[in-house]
N, C-alpha and C positions, 0 to 999 in steps of 0.2 A: 619163254621159259615162266614170264611175268604173267599170262593167262593159265598155264598148265597150274602153276601153284593160287592163282587165284579159283581156281574149279576144283582143285584139292583142299581149299578152306571152307568151298561153298558146302561139298559134301559132307566132310567134317562137320559141321555146322547143322548142316540140314539133320542128318542121320544122329549126331551126337546131342544134339542140343535140342531144336525144332521140333522135331518131330516127337519129342518124347514129353515135351510142354504139349503137346496139344493130344496125343493121346492120354495122358494125364489128367487135363485139362474135361477131356470128352469123359472119361471115368470117373475123375470127380464128380463131376456135375451131377452125371445119373445114379453111381454108386452111393456117393456121400451128401451133397445137398439136398435133394429130396427126398431120399430117406430121412434126413435125420430132421426134415420139416414134419413129415408124416409120422414119424415114431412122437414128435414135439406134441402132435395130435392126438395119437392113441394112447399116448401114456400122461398128457395131462403137466408133464414136466419138463423144463429147459434141458437144453442139450448144448455145451459146447460149439461154438462156428468158427471154421477154421475157413469160410469162402474166401473173405477177402484177402486175406494171405497168399493162396494161390491164384488170384482174379491178376494181383497183383504182381507175383513171380512169371505169367501167361501175358501179363503186360509188358513185362522187360523185353523178353524172351524176343516178342512179333517187333515191338518196337526196335529195339535190336535189328532183326529181320530186316526191316522196313528199310532203315537209315543206314544202312551198309552198303555199299554197289555192291557188296561181294556175294550178299550173304541172301540180295535182293532175287538173285538169280534163280532162286529156288520157285518162286512168285513167278516166272516168268515160264520156266518150265514147264512148272503145271499151276495153270489158270486159277481155276476151281480153287487153290490154296489161300487166296488173298481176302475173298469174302468170306471162307469156314472160317478162318482163325478168327475175323473180325466179331463174324456172328457169335462164333462159338468165345470171345470173350467181353461179345455184349451180353452173351444168355448166362456164363460167369455172373458179372456183375449184378444181373437184374435177380439173378437166383440168391446169389448170396448177401443182397439188401433182403430178400422175403425172411434167408435163415438170421440174420440179424434183428431185424422185427420179430419173429416168433421166439428168438432166443429171449428179451427183451419183456414181452407179453407174457410167455411162459411162467417167466422170474417168480411171478406171485401167483398164490393160487386160489384162483378166483372164475369162477364156472362165466362168468359173466364179461371177465375180462381177457379169459381163453376165447368165447366167441368174439367177440370184436376184437381178437388180433389175429383170427382164421381168416373174416370176414377183411379186415385190411390188409393182410397178405393176399388176398385173393386178386382186392381192385388194384393193389400195387404192380401185381404179375400182371395183369390184363390191358392196364395202365399204360406200363414203361412199353411191352409187347406193343402193344398199337403205337406208341411211339418210333419205338424202331420200325416196325413197316413204314410208317409215314417220312423218319427218316433216310431209310436207302432206297423211296420208292421216288424220294425227288433226289438223295443223291449216291447213284448207285455205287458199287463198289468194282469199278471197271479197272485194269490197270491198263495201259495204249503204251505203244510203242515210242509212242515223244514221251513217257511219264522214264525213260529210260537216263540213268546218272551215271552209265558205263563209260 
């Protein structure tokens, strides 16, 4: 009985909360954050950013999924999901920082400042992605059977 209740809770969490946070994070990354940066470059005006809010919400959902053993079952049933969710969270954070830098840099109408801001954002994205790659090469995101706390 206890196992069936925990399975039902895991399925409800996965389809009711986790998958929606994952999908909305992906959609928001490619449809909102990146186009906001491109819109700021194209128009020269600052656009309000909300990337950190989404990053925080996704982080809370992914953290709860990892910390609660009942919810963690989805990572063992779909082993690709753990690395995908962590990499999505890292990318959301990197592009949220880029969006924030663009918003602050484009708040003043100066061509020199706009060029410097775009250059700084490009450097920030490349450096953060390189650091993320080195970190993930050194510490791969792998769930092992011995990691189960169920």
